[in-house]
BALOBA-1460 file (C-alpha; in Angstrom, 3 decimals):
// residues 96
<rec num="1" residu="m" x="0.000" y="0.000" z="0.000"/>
<rec num="2" residu="n" x="1.258" y="3.440" z="-0.897"/>
<rec num="3" residu="h" x="1.960" y="5.479" z="2.255"/>
<rec num="4" residu="t" x="-0.190" y="8.350" z="0.994"/>
<rec num="5" residu="e" x="-3.109" y="6.044" z="0.207"/>
<rec num="6" residu="h" x="-5.781" y="5.632" z="2.874"/>
<rec num="7" residu="h" x="-7.891" y="2.500" z="2.924"/>
<rec num="8" residu="i" x="-11.037" y="2.928" z="5.002"/>
<rec num="9" residu="p" x="-12.907" y="-0.279" z="5.894"/>
<rec num="10" residu="a" x="-16.291" y="-0.559" z="4.237"/>
<rec num="11" residu="i" x="-18.467" y="0.958" z="6.945"/>
<rec num="12" residu="q" x="-21.672" y="2.475" z="5.654"/>
<rec num="13" residu="l" x="-21.822" y="5.976" z="7.051"/>
<rec num="14" residu="a" x="-24.665" y="8.393" z="6.646"/>
<rec num="15" residu="t" x="-24.957" y="11.626" z="8.559"/>
<rec num="16" residu="q" x="-27.799" y="10.202" z="10.661"/>
<rec num="17" residu="d" x="-25.498" y="7.317" z="11.702"/>
<rec num="18" residu="l" x="-22.953" y="9.563" z="13.408"/>
<rec num="19" residu="q" x="-22.690" y="8.726" z="17.072"/>
<rec num="20" residu="i" x="-20.428" y="10.466" z="19.549"/>
<rec num="21" residu="i" x="-19.297" y="8.554" z="22.596"/>
<rec num="22" residu="r" x="-17.473" y="9.832" z="25.647"/>
<rec num="23" residu="k" x="-14.113" y="8.606" z="26.906"/>
<rec num="24" residu="p" x="-15.409" y="5.949" z="29.358"/>
<rec num="25" residu="q" x="-17.394" y="4.320" z="26.529"/>
<rec num="26" residu="a" x="-14.412" y="4.568" z="24.160"/>
<rec num="27" residu="l" x="-12.114" y="2.941" z="26.734"/>
<rec num="28" residu="k" x="-14.599" y="0.134" z="27.283"/>
<rec num="29" residu="m" x="-15.068" y="-0.336" z="23.543"/>
<rec num="30" residu="l" x="-11.299" y="-0.588" z="22.985"/>
<rec num="31" residu="g" x="-10.496" y="-2.457" z="26.197"/>
<rec num="32" residu="i" x="-7.492" y="-0.270" z="27.031"/>
<rec num="33" residu="s" x="-6.412" y="2.005" z="29.880"/>
<rec num="34" residu="k" x="-6.669" y="5.803" z="29.852"/>
<rec num="35" residu="s" x="-2.902" y="6.164" z="29.583"/>
<rec num="36" residu="n" x="-2.669" y="3.700" z="26.676"/>
<rec num="37" residu="f" x="-5.603" y="5.489" z="25.005"/>
<rec num="38" residu="h" x="-3.740" y="8.813" z="25.082"/>
<rec num="39" residu="i" x="-0.467" y="7.221" z="23.969"/>
<rec num="40" residu="k" x="-2.235" y="5.719" z="20.947"/>
<rec num="41" residu="i" x="-3.814" y="9.090" z="20.074"/>
<rec num="42" residu="n" x="-0.420" y="10.820" z="20.344"/>
<rec num="43" residu="e" x="1.178" y="8.133" z="18.152"/>
<rec num="44" residu="g" x="-1.555" y="8.503" z="15.512"/>
<rec num="45" residu="l" x="-2.964" y="5.023" z="16.171"/>
<rec num="46" residu="l" x="-6.347" y="6.371" z="17.311"/>
<rec num="47" residu="p" x="-8.230" y="9.443" z="16.091"/>
<rec num="48" residu="a" x="-8.241" y="12.443" z="18.393"/>
<rec num="49" residu="g" x="-11.481" y="13.447" z="20.041"/>
<rec num="50" residu="i" x="-13.764" y="16.267" z="19.037"/>
<rec num="51" residu="n" x="-14.486" y="19.264" z="21.222"/>
<rec num="52" residu="l" x="-18.031" y="19.185" z="22.602"/>
<rec num="53" residu="g" x="-17.728" y="22.328" z="24.681"/>
<rec num="54" residu="a" x="-16.218" y="23.376" z="27.966"/>
<rec num="55" residu="n" x="-14.009" y="20.494" z="29.117"/>
<rec num="56" residu="s" x="-15.987" y="17.965" z="27.065"/>
<rec num="57" residu="v" x="-14.497" y="15.690" z="24.431"/>
<rec num="58" residu="g" x="-16.189" y="12.965" z="22.442"/>
<rec num="59" residu="y" x="-15.132" y="10.363" z="19.906"/>
<rec num="60" residu="f" x="-16.885" y="9.213" z="16.756"/>
<rec num="61" residu="k" x="-17.941" y="5.628" z="17.325"/>
<rec num="62" residu="h" x="-17.521" y="4.705" z="13.638"/>
<rec num="63" residu="e" x="-13.888" y="5.886" z="13.712"/>
<rec num="64" residu="l" x="-13.071" y="3.717" z="16.714"/>
<rec num="65" residu="t" x="-14.910" y="0.800" z="15.094"/>
<rec num="66" residu="a" x="-12.765" y="1.190" z="11.965"/>
<rec num="67" residu="v" x="-9.583" y="1.051" z="14.074"/>
<rec num="68" residu="i" x="-10.852" y="-2.028" z="15.931"/>
<rec num="69" residu="i" x="-11.513" y="-3.727" z="12.578"/>
<rec num="70" residu="a" x="-7.992" y="-2.835" z="11.431"/>
<rec num="71" residu="m" x="-6.485" y="-4.295" z="14.618"/>
<rec num="72" residu="a" x="-8.661" y="-7.413" z="14.355"/>
<rec num="73" residu="t" x="-7.475" y="-7.988" z="10.793"/>
<rec num="74" residu="s" x="-3.801" y="-7.727" z="11.820"/>
<rec num="75" residu="k" x="-3.048" y="-4.441" z="10.077"/>
<rec num="76" residu="t" x="0.415" y="-3.028" z="10.784"/>
<rec num="77" residu="q" x="0.884" y="0.092" z="12.894"/>
<rec num="78" residu="e" x="1.758" y="1.998" z="9.722"/>
<rec num="79" residu="e" x="-1.481" y="0.844" z="8.067"/>
<rec num="80" residu="i" x="-3.469" y="1.860" z="11.154"/>
<rec num="81" residu="k" x="-1.778" y="5.281" z="11.164"/>
<rec num="82" residu="n" x="-2.769" y="5.708" z="7.508"/>
<rec num="83" residu="l" x="-6.313" y="4.634" z="8.361"/>
<rec num="84" residu="v" x="-6.506" y="7.205" z="11.172"/>
<rec num="85" residu="k" x="-5.203" y="9.934" z="8.835"/>
<rec num="86" residu="g" x="-7.921" y="9.011" z="6.358"/>
<rec num="87" residu="l" x="-10.606" y="9.050" z="9.042"/>
<rec num="88" residu="l" x="-9.525" y="12.509" z="10.173"/>
<rec num="89" residu="e" x="-9.601" y="13.720" z="6.558"/>
<rec num="90" residu="q" x="-13.144" y="12.339" z="6.225"/>
<rec num="91" residu="r" x="-14.283" y="14.592" z="9.079"/>
<rec num="92" residu="h" x="-13.651" y="17.617" z="6.874"/>
<rec num="93" residu="n" x="-15.940" y="16.180" z="4.202"/>
<rec num="94" residu="l" x="-18.932" y="15.391" z="6.441"/>
<rec num="95" residu="l" x="-20.845" y="18.499" z="5.431"/>
<rec num="96" residu="g" x="-19.880" y="18.353" z="1.787"/>
């Protein structure tokens, strides 16, 4: 795979399907600790959260699901980083 190419797993996503979850749900979904969660975000292995307001951060459930699928299918860290980059780019296209 070309390093600039982003392969996003086939997850049907319509605007009405967007679901934001908070950190406790994200941690439970991923089965990792808070510290490991933040390490993975800093390393580009998980997408960063979105600002929900004063001291509130949420995470798109479909983005975390895509990363879980990548991990479950034995993708390399480099492939997961490319996936996360692609997911973050998709955010900018949500409204057209």
